[in-house]
C-alpha positions in Angstrom: 176.6 177.8 301.8 174.3 176.1 299.4 171.4 173.9 300.1 171.9 170.8 302.4 175.5 171.7 303.2 176.7 171.8 299.6 178.8 174.8 298.6 179.5 174.3 294.9 179.3 172.1 291.8 182.4 170.8 290.0 182.1 170.2 286.3 184.6 167.4 285.6 185.6 166.5 282.1 188.2 164.9 279.9 190.2 167.9 278.8 191.9 168.8 275.5 194.8 170.9 274.2 194.4 174.6 273.6 197.4 175.2 271.3 200.0 173.3 269.2 202.5 173.0 272.0 199.9 171.2 274.2 199.1 168.4 271.7 202.0 165.9 272.4 202.0 166.4 276.2 198.2 166.0 276.2 198.3 162.8 274.2 201.1 161.5 276.4 199.0 162.0 279.5 195.9 160.4 277.9 197.8 157.3 276.8 200.1 156.9 279.8 200.3 153.2 280.7 198.6 152.0 277.6 200.1 150.2 274.6 199.1 152.7 271.9 201.3 152.4 268.8 203.5 155.4 268.1 202.0 155.6 264.6 198.5 156.0 266.1 199.7 158.9 268.3 201.3 160.6 265.3 198.0 160.2 263.4 195.9 161.7 266.3 198.4 164.5 266.8 198.0 165.4 263.1 194.2 165.6 263.6 194.6 168.1 266.4 197.1 170.2 264.4 194.7 170.3 261.5 192.5 172.4 263.9 195.4 174.6 265.1 196.2 172.2 268.0 193.0 173.3 269.7 190.3 171.0 270.9 187.0 172.8 271.4 186.2 170.8 274.5 187.5 173.2 277.1 185.7 176.2 275.4 182.5 174.2 275.3 182.8 173.2 278.9 183.4 176.7 280.0 180.3 177.8 278.1 178.3 175.0 279.7 179.6 175.9 283.2 178.2 179.4 282.7 174.8 178.0 281.6 174.6 175.6 284.5 175.5 178.3 287.0 172.8 180.6 285.6 170.2 177.7 285.6 171.1 176.8 289.2 170.6 180.4 290.2 167.2 180.6 288.5 166.2 177.4 290.4 167.2 179.0 293.7 170.4 177.1 294.1 173.2 179.6 294.5 176.1 177.2 293.8 179.3 178.4 292.0 180.4 176.1 289.3 184.1 175.1 289.1 185.7 173.4 286.1 188.4 170.7 286.1 189.8 168.1 283.8 191.3 164.6 283.9 193.9 165.1 281.2 194.6 168.8 280.7 194.5 172.2 282.3 192.6 173.1 284.3 193.5 169.8 285.9 191.1 168.4 288.5 193.7 168.5 291.3 194.3 172.2 290.7 190.7 173.0 290.7 189.9 171.1 293.8 192.9 172.8 295.5 191.3 176.2 294.5 187.9 175.0 295.9 189.6 174.2 299.2 191.3 177.7 299.3 187.9 179.2 298.6 186.4 177.5 301.6 184.3 174.9 299.8 183.5 172.1 302.2 181.3 169.9 300.1 180.5 169.9 296.4 178.6 167.8 293.9 180.4 166.6 290.7 178.9 166.5 287.3 181.1 164.4 285.0 180.6 165.0 281.3 179.8 161.4 280.5 176.3 159.9 280.5 177.4 156.2 280.6 179.0 153.5 282.7 182.3 151.8 282.0 185.7 152.4 283.2 186.8 155.6 281.5 183.2 156.9 281.3 182.4 156.5 285.0 184.7 154.7 287.4 187.8 156.6 286.3 186.0 159.8 287.2 185.6 158.5 290.7 189.4 157.8 290.7 190.0 161.4 289.5 187.9 162.7 292.3 189.8 160.6 294.9 193.2 161.6 293.5 192.3 165.3 293.4 191.1 165.2 297.0 194.2 163.4 298.1 196.4 166.0 296.4 194.4 168.9 298.1 195.2 167.4 301.5 193.1 167.6 304.7 191.2 170.8 303.6 189.9 169.0 300.5 186.1 169.3 300.1 183.9 166.3 300.2 183.0 165.5 296.6 179.9 163.5 295.5 179.6 162.4 291.8 176.1 162.8 290.3 174.7 159.7 288.7 174.9 158.5 285.1 172.1 160.0 283.0 172.1 158.0 279.7 168.4 157.4 279.8 167.3 160.7 281.3 164.2 161.9 279.4 165.8 165.2 278.6 169.0 163.7 277.3 167.0 161.4 275.0 164.8 164.3 273.9 167.7 166.6 273.0 169.3 163.9 271.0 166.0 163.0 269.2 165.5 166.7 268.3 169.0 166.8 266.9 168.3 163.7 264.8 165.1 165.2 263.4 167.0 168.4 262.5 169.7 166.4 260.7 167.2 164.3 258.8 165.4 167.5 257.7 168.7 168.8 256.3 169.2 166.0 253.8 168.2 166.3 250.1 164.6 165.6 249.3 164.0 162.1 247.9 166.9 160.3 249.6 166.3 157.2 251.8 168.4 157.9 254.9 169.7 155.4 257.4 170.2 156.5 261.0 173.5 155.4 262.6 174.4 156.1 266.2 178.0 156.2 267.3 179.9 156.1 270.6 183.6 155.8 271.5 184.8 152.2 271.0 186.4 150.4 273.9 188.2 147.0 274.1 185.5 144.2 274.0 187.1 142.6 277.1 186.8 145.9 279.0 183.2 146.3 278.1 182.6 142.8 279.5 184.0 144.0 282.9 180.6 145.5 283.9 180.5 143.8 287.3 177.3 143.4 289.3 174.5 143.1 288.4 175.4 139.8 286.6 173.1 140.7 283.7 175.5 143.5 282.7 173.2 146.4 283.6 176.1 148.8 283.9 177.7 147.6 280.6 178.6 150.5 278.4 177.6 148.9 275.2 174.2 147.9 276.6 173.5 151.4 277.8 174.5 152.8 274.4 172.2 150.3 272.6 169.3 151.3 275.0 169.8 155.0 274.3 169.9 154.4 270.6 166.5 152.6 270.9 165.0 155.5 272.9 166.4 158.3 270.7 165.3 156.5 267.5 161.8 156.1 268.8 161.8 159.7 270.0 162.8 160.8 266.5 160.1 158.8 264.9 162.4 156.1 263.5 160.8 152.6 263.4 162.4 149.6 265.0 165.0 148.2 262.7 165.5 151.6 261.0 168.8 152.4 262.7 172.2 151.0 263.6 174.9 151.4 266.3 178.5 151.8 265.2 181.7 152.7 267.0 184.4 155.3 266.5 187.8 156.6 267.7 189.5 153.3 268.7 193.1 153.8 269.7 194.4 150.4 270.8 196.6 147.9 268.9 195.0 146.0 266.1 195.6 142.7 267.9 193.1 143.7 270.6 189.4 143.2 269.8 187.3 146.4 270.2 183.6 147.1 269.9 182.6 147.0 266.2 181.6 147.9 263.6 183.7 150.9 263.0 181.6 153.8 261.6 183.7 154.1 258.4 183.5 150.4 257.6 179.8 150.5 258.4 179.2 153.2 255.9 180.7 151.0 253.2 178.4 148.1 254.2 175.4 150.4 254.1 176.3 151.6 250.6 176.6 148.0 249.5 173.0 147.5 250.7 171.8 150.4 248.5 171.6 153.1 251.2 172.1 156.5 249.6 172.0 158.8 252.7 173.0 158.6 256.3 172.4 160.6 259.5 175.1 160.0 262.1 174.2 160.8 265.7 177.1 160.7 268.2 175.0 159.8 271.2 178.1 158.5 273.1 179.4 162.1 273.3 178.1 165.1 275.2 179.8 167.8 273.2 181.2 168.4 269.7 184.8 167.9 270.7 187.6 166.9 268.4 186.9 163.2 268.1 183.4 164.1 266.9 184.6 166.8 264.5 187.5 164.7 263.1 186.1 161.2 263.1 182.6 162.1 261.9 182.7 165.6 260.3 185.9 165.0 258.5 186.7 161.3 258.0 183.2 159.7 258.0 181.7 162.6 255.9 184.5 162.3 253.3 184.1 158.5 253.1 180.3 158.8 252.7 180.7 161.4 250.0 183.2 159.2 248.2 180.7 156.4 248.2 178.1 158.8 246.8 176.0 159.0 250.0 174.4 162.1 251.4 175.7 162.7 254.9 174.3 164.7 257.9 175.6 164.7 261.4 173.3 165.4 264.4 174.4 167.8 267.0 175.4 166.6 270.5 173.1 167.2 273.4 175.5 169.4 275.4 175.4 172.1 272.8 171.6 172.6 273.4 170.9 175.3 275.9 168.3 173.0 277.5 171.0 170.6 278.6 171.8 172.8 281.7 168.4 172.0 283.0 169.3 168.3 283.0 172.2 169.0 285.3 170.0 171.0 287.6 167.6 168.0 287.8 170.5 165.7 288.8 171.5 168.2 291.5 168.0 168.3 292.8 168.0 164.5 293.0 171.0 164.6 295.3 170.1 167.6 297.4 166.4 167.2 297.8 165.7 163.6 297.1 163.8 164.3 293.9 162.9 161.0 292.2 165.3 160.1 289.3 163.7 160.3 285.9 164.7 157.5 283.6 163.2 155.9 280.5 164.8 152.4 280.7 164.8 149.6 283.2 168.6 149.6 283.3 169.7 150.9 286.7 172.5 153.5 286.5 175.6 153.1 288.5 178.0 155.6 290.1 176.0 157.6 292.7 176.3 155.6 295.8 177.3 156.8 299.3 179.9 159.6 299.2 179.9 159.3 295.4 181.3 155.8 295.4 180.5 153.4 292.5 177.4 151.5 293.5 178.9 148.0 293.3 182.3 146.6 294.2 184.2 145.4 291.1 182.0 147.4 288.6 183.6 148.8 285.5 187.1 147.8 286.3 190.0 148.8 284.0 191.7 146.2 281.9 195.4 145.8 282.9 196.6 144.9 279.4 195.7 145.9 275.9 
């Protein structure tokens, strides 16, 4: 048994297809109950098939699981790391059933999202509850670790990646830094719940991380923008804007000749990063005559595993949380419950 009665760590993620036959079933699961136009599903399926029907997200998470387990062992925390997904195999319910069979009685859960919001945080709590219910009375107790958007190491890794991307651009250009995150419906972003000031609001957290990372990379205030990517809802529903591609056009109109795009809303270089940024945004920038560089995501840095170990130590040993902003994170209350009733609820329409 691990420290303080915890037997394991569960890495919980979004999931992705690992072959052409997986693509349509995966997309059907992701969009179940949502009014996503068929044409949009066809478009997204084509993106996956462009890469052989394989998203890199599962491979990246398996690699991260190994690094986390090694880092935990080095820190004297002999916790096995299990891996499960919301939307594709290995599904969370199957993994939790395996944990129960292995005799795991209590485990911490690291979800691969740094932020608040429904799909980024609360839905992971729902995934945990559903997986436990499916596993039955032998299901282990599962406690989700907190959001980590403003953790100093998360900020530092992203800032280092921005500096490396800036250094890769041609000498003499005048680059603009643009941060991106996954867009969500504007009404859903407004459903932050308590505190009334919107402290858990996804867009506010993204804006704060952009400020912190820009400062860490030596970018002066006003020298960067926040844009959004990967929207999937019907055109009639307002989503967070501006879209990254449209923003590149606006920047070129202002005379910007180079851009560094930092996907701070994402933890790993999965398909939405590789398609929306490395393919679509890059091609658009080049068509506008702009130099383009994309910063790496934080999860690809070997140091990221140390961040997870810090979060584990907070939960097990009461280590003080490290944070660089005054925005209080949600999602690590008693028994892993979201910290405030009504926080980050899902929209029922659109």
